C-alpha positions in Angstrom: -31.7 47.0 -53.2 -28.8 44.6 -52.3 -27.2 42.9 -55.9 -26.7 39.1 -56.4 -24.3 37.8 -53.6 -20.1 37.3 -55.5 -19.0 33.7 -56.0 -16.5 32.3 -54.6 -14.3 33.4 -56.7 -15.1 36.9 -57.2 -14.8 36.6 -53.5 -11.1 35.2 -53.5 -9.8 37.5 -56.1 -10.9 40.2 -54.3 -8.5 38.4 -51.5 -5.0 38.9 -54.2 -6.1 42.7 -55.4 -6.3 43.7 -51.8 -3.5 41.3 -50.9 -0.9 42.5 -53.2 -1.9 46.1 -52.3 -1.1 45.4 -48.2 1.9 43.1 -50.0 3.5 43.7 -53.3 5.9 40.8 -53.0 2.7 38.4 -53.1 2.0 41.0 -56.7 5.9 40.2 -57.7 6.1 36.6 -57.2 2.1 37.0 -59.4 3.4 39.1 -61.8 1.9 42.0 -61.2 4.1 45.3 -62.1 2.0 47.3 -59.9 3.6 48.7 -56.4 7.3 47.4 -58.1 9.0 49.8 -56.2 7.7 49.1 -52.6 7.8 46.5 -49.5 5.3 45.2 -47.4 4.6 46.5 -43.7 6.8 43.8 -41.6 5.6 46.0 -38.4 3.0 44.1 -36.1 1.0 46.6 -37.6 1.2 46.0 -40.6 0.4 42.2 -39.6 -2.5 43.7 -38.0 -3.8 45.0 -41.4 -3.6 41.4 -43.0 -5.3 39.9 -40.6 -8.0 42.1 -40.7 -8.9 41.7 -44.4 -8.3 38.0 -44.2 -11.6 38.2 -41.4 -13.5 40.4 -44.3 -13.2 38.2 -46.7 -14.1 34.9 -44.6 -17.3 37.3 -43.4 -18.3 38.1 -47.4 -17.4 34.1 -48.0 -19.9 33.4 -45.8 -22.8 34.8 -48.1 -21.0 33.7 -50.9 -23.4 31.0 -53.0 -21.0 27.5 -54.3 -23.8 25.4 -56.8 -21.2 23.7 -58.6 -17.5 21.5 -57.6 -15.0 24.5 -58.6 -17.0 26.8 -56.5 -17.1 24.1 -54.1 -13.4 23.8 -54.1 -12.4 27.2 -54.3 -14.5 27.9 -50.9 -13.7 25.6 -49.0 -9.8 26.3 -50.1 -10.2 30.2 -48.9 -12.1 29.5 -45.7 -9.2 26.7 -44.9 -6.8 29.3 -45.5 -7.9 32.5 -44.3 -8.5 30.4 -41.0 -5.8 28.6 -40.6 -3.5 32.3 -41.2 -6.0 33.8 -38.4 -5.4 30.8 -36.1 -1.9 31.8 -36.9 -1.5 35.1 -36.2 -4.3 34.9 -32.8 -1.7 33.3 -31.1 1.3 35.3 -32.0 3.6 32.4 -34.4 3.7 35.9 -37.0 5.9 37.4 -34.1 8.5 35.2 -34.7 8.8 34.2 -38.2 11.7 34.2 -37.9 13.8 30.2 -39.5 16.6 29.3 -42.0 13.9 29.3 -44.9 11.2 31.6 -43.9 11.7 34.7 -42.9 10.4 38.8 -43.6 14.7 38.8 -44.5 14.0 35.8 -46.7 11.2 37.2 -49.1 12.3 40.7 -49.1 15.6 39.9 -50.8 14.2 36.6 -52.3 11.4 39.3 -54.6 15.0 41.0 -56.5 15.3 37.7 -58.0 12.2 37.6 -59.2 11.6 41.4 -60.1 13.0 42.0 -64.4 16.7 43.5 -64.7 16.9 43.4 -68.7 15.8 47.5 -69.0 17.1 50.8 -67.5 13.2 51.1 -66.6 13.4 47.8 -65.2 16.8 48.5 -62.7 15.3 51.8 -62.0 12.3 50.1 -61.1 14.5 47.8 -58.3 16.8 50.9 -56.9 13.7 52.6 -56.3 12.3 49.2 -54.0 16.6 48.4 -52.8 15.9 52.5 -51.5 12.7 51.0 -49.6 15.3 47.6 -47.5 15.7 49.2 -44.6 12.5 50.6 -44.0 11.1 47.1 -44.4 13.9 45.2 -42.1 13.3 48.0 -39.6 9.6 46.8 -39.7 10.7 43.9 -38.9 12.9 44.0 -36.2 10.1 46.1 -34.3 7.7 42.8 -34.7 10.5 40.8 -33.6 11.0 43.6 -30.9 7.1 42.9 -29.9 7.0 39.2 -30.2 9.6 38.5 -27.5 7.9 41.5 -25.0 4.5 39.2 -25.3 6.9 36.5 -23.8 6.6 34.6 -27.9 10.7 34.3 -28.7 12.4 32.5 -31.3 14.5 29.3 -30.4 18.6 30.5 -30.5 19.1 27.9 -32.4 17.1 29.3 -35.3 18.7 32.8 -33.9 22.1 31.8 -34.2 21.8 30.0 -37.5 20.3 33.5 -39.6 23.4 35.0 -37.9 25.7 33.1 -39.5 23.1 34.0 -42.9 23.3 37.1 -42.8 27.2 36.7 -42.9 26.8 35.2 -45.5 25.2 38.2 -47.3 27.4 40.9 -46.0 30.6 39.4 -47.1 29.6 40.1 -50.7 28.2 42.0 -49.8 24.7 40.6 -51.3 22.7 43.8 -52.2 25.9 45.5 -53.3 27.0 43.2 -55.5 23.5 42.8 -57.2 23.1 46.3 -57.9 26.7 46.3 -59.7 24.7 44.7 -62.7 23.1 48.4 -63.2 23.2 50.6 -65.9 25.8 53.1 -65.3 23.3 55.4 -66.1 21.5 54.3 -62.4 25.0 54.3 -61.0 24.8 57.2 -58.3 20.9 55.3 -57.2 21.7 51.4 -57.3 25.4 52.1 -55.4 23.2 54.5 -52.5 20.0 51.9 -52.5 22.8 48.9 -52.0 24.8 50.6 -49.8 21.3 51.0 -47.0 20.5 47.9 -47.9 23.4 46.1 -46.8 23.7 48.4 -44.0 20.3 47.4 -43.4 21.3 43.5 -44.0 23.8 44.2 -41.2 21.9 46.1 -38.6 19.5 43.7 -38.3 22.4 40.9 -37.9 23.2 42.7 -35.3 20.6 43.2 -33.4 19.3 39.4 -33.3 23.0 38.6 -32.0 23.3 41.0 -29.7 19.9 42.1 -28.1 17.9 38.9 -29.2 19.7 36.1 -29.4 20.5 36.8 -25.1 16.6 37.4 -24.4 16.1 34.4 -26.6 18.1 32.0 -24.2 16.6 29.6 -22.6 13.6 29.1 -25.3 13.4 25.4 -26.1 13.7 24.0 -30.0 10.4 22.0 -29.3 7.2 23.7 -30.0 4.8 21.4 -27.5 1.5 20.0 -29.3 -0.8 22.9 -29.5 1.6 24.9 -31.5 2.7 22.6 -33.5 -0.8 21.8 -34.5 -1.5 25.6 -35.7 1.5 25.2 -37.5 0.5 21.5 -39.0 -2.4 22.9 -40.2 -0.9 26.0 -41.9 1.7 23.3 -44.4 -0.9 20.9 -44.8 -4.3 22.1 -44.8 -5.6 20.0 -42.4 -6.6 19.3 -38.2 -4.5 17.4 -37.3 -4.2 17.9 -33.4 -7.5 15.7 -32.7 -8.0 12.4 -33.0 -4.2 10.9 -32.7 -4.2 12.3 -36.3 -0.5 13.3 -35.3 0.9 9.8 -33.4 -1.1 7.7 -36.7 1.4 10.0 -39.1 4.4 9.4 -36.6 3.7 5.8 -37.2 3.1 6.0 -40.9 6.7 7.4 -40.6 8.8 4.8 -38.8 6.8 1.7 -40.9 7.6 4.0 -44.4 11.1 4.5 -42.9 11.3 0.6 -42.4 9.9 -0.6 -45.3 12.5 2.1 -47.5 15.5 0.4 -45.4 15.2 -2.6 -46.6 14.6 -1.3 -50.4 18.0 0.5 -49.4 19.7 -2.7 -48.7 18.7 -4.4 -52.0 19.2 -1.4 -53.6 22.7 -0.9 -52.2 24.0 -4.7 -53.2 23.8 -4.2 -56.5 25.9 -0.8 -56.2 28.1 -3.2 -54.3 28.0 -7.1 -53.0 27.8 -6.9 -49.6 28.0 -3.2 -48.4 25.3 -1.7 -46.1 23.4 1.8 -47.7 25.6 4.3 -46.6 28.8 2.6 -47.5 27.3 2.0 -51.1 26.5 5.8 -50.9 29.8 6.9 -50.3 31.2 4.7 -53.4 29.0 6.1 -56.1 29.9 9.9 -53.9 33.4 8.9 -55.1 33.4 6.7 -57.7 30.0 7.8 -59.7 29.0 9.8 -62.6 30.0 13.3 -61.3 29.7 16.7 -63.6 32.7 19.6 -63.1 32.0 23.2 -62.3 28.7 25.1 -60.9 27.9 26.3 -64.8 28.5 23.1 -66.4 25.6 21.4 -63.5 23.6 23.5 -63.6 23.5 23.1 -67.0 23.1 19.5 -66.2 20.5 20.2 -64.9 18.9 22.0 -67.3 19.2 18.8 -69.6 17.3 16.6 -67.3 14.5 18.8 -67.4 14.4 19.4 -70.7 14.5 15.9 -71.9 12.0 14.6 -69.5 9.6 17.2 -70.4 10.4 15.9 -74.0 10.0 12.1 -73.0 6.6 12.4 -70.7 5.0 15.1 -73.5 2.3 13.6 -75.3 2.3 10.0 -73.2 1.9 10.1 -70.1 0.8 14.5 -69.3 0.1 17.0 -72.3 2.6 19.9 -71.1 1.5 23.1 -73.3 4.0 25.3 -74.4 4.4 27.7 -72.1 5.3 25.0 -69.3 7.9 23.8 -71.9 10.0 27.2 -70.5 11.6 26.1 -67.2 14.8 27.2 -65.8 17.5 25.8 -63.6 19.9 28.9 -62.0 21.9 28.7 -58.7 21.5 29.9 -55.4 22.0 33.2 -54.1 25.1 32.8 -51.2 24.2 32.3 -47.8 20.6 29.9 -48.3 19.7 27.3 -47.3 21.6 24.1 -48.0 17.9 22.6 -50.0 17.2 23.0 -53.6 14.5 24.8 -54.3 11.4 26.3 -57.1 10.0 29.4 -58.2 6.6 29.9 -59.7 6.7 31.6 -63.0 4.4 34.8 -63.2 0.9 34.5 -64.0 1.6 35.3 -67.9 4.4 33.3 -68.6 7.0 36.7 -68.9 9.6 35.4 -65.8 9.2 31.0 -66.7 9.6 28.7 -63.4 13.6 28.4 -61.7 14.9 25.6 -60.2 17.5 26.4 -57.9 20.7 25.3 -57.2 22.6 25.6 -54.1 26.4 25.4 -54.7 28.0 25.8 -50.3 30.9 26.2 -52.0 31.1 23.4 -53.9 33.3 22.3 -57.5 32.0 18.8 -58.1 28.2 17.4 -57.9 27.9 14.3 -57.9 24.8 13.0 -59.6 23.5 10.5 -57.8 21.4 12.3 -55.6 20.8 14.9 -57.9 18.9 13.6 -60.5 15.8 12.8 -58.6 15.8 15.7 -56.7 16.0 17.7 -60.5 12.2 15.4 -60.9 11.0 16.5 -58.0 11.2 20.4 -57.8 11.2 20.5 -61.9 9.5 18.3 -64.0 7.6 16.3 -63.6 7.3 17.9 -59.7 6.7 21.4 -58.8 7.1 22.7 -62.5 4.5 20.8 -64.0 1.7 21.2 -61.7 2.7 24.9 -60.7 2.9 26.1 -64.0 -0.4 24.2 -65.2 -1.9 26.1 -62.0 -0.8 29.3 -63.8 -2.1 28.5 -67.7 -5.3 27.5 -66.2 -5.9 30.8 -64.1 -9.5 31.1 -66.5 -10.6 28.2 -64.6 -9.8 29.0 -61.2 -9.5 31.6 -58.5 -5.3 33.4 -59.1 -6.1 31.8 -54.5 -6.1 28.4 -55.3 -3.3 28.7 -57.8 -1.1 30.7 -56.2 -1.3 32.5 -52.7 -3.7 29.8 -51.3 -0.7 26.6 -52.0 -0.7 23.8 -49.7 1.7 22.5 -49.2 0.8 19.4 -48.6 -0.9 19.0 -52.1 2.7 20.7 -54.0 5.3 18.4 -51.8 3.0 15.4 -52.0 3.0 15.7 -55.9 6.5 16.5 -56.4 7.1 13.5 -54.0 4.8 12.0 -56.2 6.2 12.8 -59.2 10.0 10.6 -58.4 7.8 7.5 -57.4 6.2 8.1 -61.0 9.7 8.4 -62.8 10.7 5.3 -60.7 7.8 3.4 -61.4 8.5 4.7 -65.2 12.1 2.9 -65.0 13.8 6.0 -65.3 15.9 4.8 -62.0 17.4 1.8 -63.9 20.6 2.5 -63.0 21.6 0.9 -59.5 23.1 4.3 -58.7 20.0 6.3 -60.1 18.0 4.1 -57.7 20.0 4.5 -54.9 19.9 7.8 -55.2 16.1 8.3 -55.5 15.3 6.0 -52.4 17.7 7.9 -50.2 15.7 11.1 -51.3 12.4 8.5 -50.7 14.2 7.9 -46.6 14.7 11.4 -45.8 11.7 12.5 -46.4 10.2 9.4 -44.4 13.0 10.5 -41.6 11.5 14.2 -41.3 8.0 12.7 -40.8 9.3 10.8 -37.9 11.9 13.3 -36.3 9.3 15.6 -36.4 6.9 14.8 -35.0 8.8 13.2 -32.5 11.3 16.4 -31.4 8.3 18.7 -30.9 6.0 16.0 -29.5 8.4 14.1 -27.2 7.6 11.2 -28.9 8.8 8.0 -27.5 11.3 6.0 -29.8 10.4 3.3 -31.6 10.5 0.1 -29.5 12.0 -1.6 -33.1 14.5 0.8 -33.2 17.8 -0.2 -34.0 21.5 1.7 -35.0 22.1 5.2 -32.8 18.7 4.7 -31.7 19.1 1.3 -29.8 19.5 2.5 -26.7 16.9 5.2 -26.8 14.0 2.9 -27.7 11.0 4.6 -25.1 12.9 7.3 -24.8 11.9 10.9 -26.5 14.1 12.8 -29.1 15.9 15.3 -29.3 17.3 17.2 -31.7 20.7 15.5 -31.0 19.5 12.4 -31.4 17.6 13.0 -34.6 21.3 14.6 -36.2 22.4 11.4 -35.1 19.0 9.3 -36.4 19.5 11.3 -39.8 23.4 11.3 -40.3 23.1 7.4 -40.0 21.0 6.8 -43.1 21.2 10.1 -45.3 23.9 10.0 -47.7 23.4 13.9 -48.0 26.4 16.3 -46.5 26.6 17.0 -43.1 26.5 20.4 -43.9 22.9 20.2 -45.3 22.1 17.8 -42.2 22.7 20.5 -40.3 20.8 22.7 -42.5 17.5 20.5 -42.3 18.0 20.0 -38.6 17.5 23.8 -37.9 14.7 23.5 -40.7 12.2 21.1 -39.3 13.0 22.7 -36.0 12.6 26.2 -36.8 9.1 25.4 -39.6 7.6 22.9 -37.2 4.9 20.6 -39.5 6.1 21.9 -42.8 8.9 18.4 -43.1 5.9 15.7 -42.4 4.0 17.4 -45.4 5.4 15.6 -48.4 5.0 11.7 -47.5 1.4 12.6 -46.1 0.6 14.2 -49.3 2.2 11.7 -51.5 0.1 9.1 -49.6 -3.0 10.9 -50.5 -1.7 11.4 -54.4 -0.9 8.0 -54.3 -4.2 7.1 -52.8 -7.0 9.4 -54.3 -5.1 7.7 -58.0 -5.8 4.3 -56.6 -9.0 5.2 -55.8 -9.8 6.3 -58.9 -8.9 3.2 -60.9 -10.8 1.0 -59.2 -13.3 3.7 -59.8 -13.1 4.1 -63.2 -12.1 0.7 -64.3 -10.8 0.0 -67.5 -11.7 3.6 -68.7 -9.1 4.4 -66.3 -5.7 6.6 -68.3 -3.0 7.7 -66.5 -2.7 11.0 -68.3 -5.9 11.6 -68.6 -6.1 11.5 -64.6 -2.6 14.0 -63.7 -4.0 16.3 -66.4 -7.2 16.7 -64.5 -5.4 16.3 -61.1 -2.6 19.3 -62.3 -5.9 21.0 -63.5 -8.0 21.6 -59.9 -5.4 24.0 -58.0 -4.8 24.2 -54.3 -6.1 21.7 -52.2 -6.2 20.9 -48.7 -5.1 17.3 -47.0 -9.2 16.9 -45.8 -10.1 17.1 -49.4 -7.6 16.1 -51.6 -7.4 12.3 -51.7 -11.5 12.4 -52.1 -11.3 15.0 -55.1 -8.8 13.0 -57.0 -10.8 10.3 -56.6 -13.7 11.2 -58.2 -11.0 12.0 -61.4 
């Protein structure tokens, strides 16, 4: 006699528990100490084991009832996310997962920065996990070799970029420097493990440079419509490949670029009479407020988040005590050029953290940092993702972590920047110029990401560096010139961004498409509730749903 069918949450929680066993990096990100001295199987066999787990879970989910909205949301998210993962696996995309942001090489290093390092036992675990790095990196090399054997190489631009990143890691060397902070009693174990790990980094670097890169020559940067649609589903939780949805997104991105350009021109005039946006941005870069020194800048950004929490709590949000803890920290050498955020552990023993890339700088102009820290910290990523952790009793762990959808979280973070603009936090002309520059970059991301990968034509009303290319397909060189013409970011950052768009197709569009859904959902909820609409209550209800795919986000937000 069989028992009752499992609920969607039970199925989802079982999946996460099994995934943590297969991939201890997931366990560490959740704050689960299980497997803290292990690393995942990064070979093709390890990838197939994860795919088989997804297949079994989908079969079990097929029998799971979904009588209430929470169960329905959990089931839909689990089915969509695992379906997207399997589609990528079956296409062989996980055999060429190498870019300047996302790969097992990067994920394995990152996990050491998420682990506790306060006690001798903490460092003993770190040493044992560090000793596992060589095997994990060899497994990843085997996976890349298998991808190349199947005719699934990574484009040379990505390979060369990662080689440069690994050179930066080895200049430390990174693992040796990290291990040097450990206790003397474990010095022999730590030094041996770190030396082996740094040697493994060099072996991956040499493999990529000497063996893989020559085999990848001639591989185009653009992935084409079929691969792009698969990748875009991964980042948006939506099937965008059909019914010209990608072309609609491209047109939306271009319209946003034009709208924001008009706003930038008005803001530039407030900084300097008659100045263009680029001229005004260069002026505030040199003459606007800035902080000298890495530690002083880190502390300043910590203050930005702390003050935002104090100002917003009880007015526009209800910020629980555990969520008030968020740390601004400095990114390690060899990271990508953009700031990023890491979620707190499930018990809040590890707080949420915003990461500042230094890139050799000592002076940090604030005009383009403040809005970014509202995005990465509060009320952006931290407020959403920490709220998910807080509501773990009402949601599956899958909905609050493993199953997160880029369009939801990046859309919220971009909405958070816009909310701060609506609330008057960019009253100073230099600050609003920075906010608009960030918004413009996200609009241009949509245009160039879709334009390059799908070979779409440059719009007929394009001006500036695009004027003589109207109607012709986008190229990486043209995209880089377009970004440089309209962004106030540094050359190093824009170069890194271009590599990112080419290496992680579909991720760049998730920001603006997600923001559009958040704004539309808010407006629909406002219409539905009329005079009873309460923004603070809507924010908290929206932040307590867990992750949603783009196809569900707007409709779910409208009902709150």
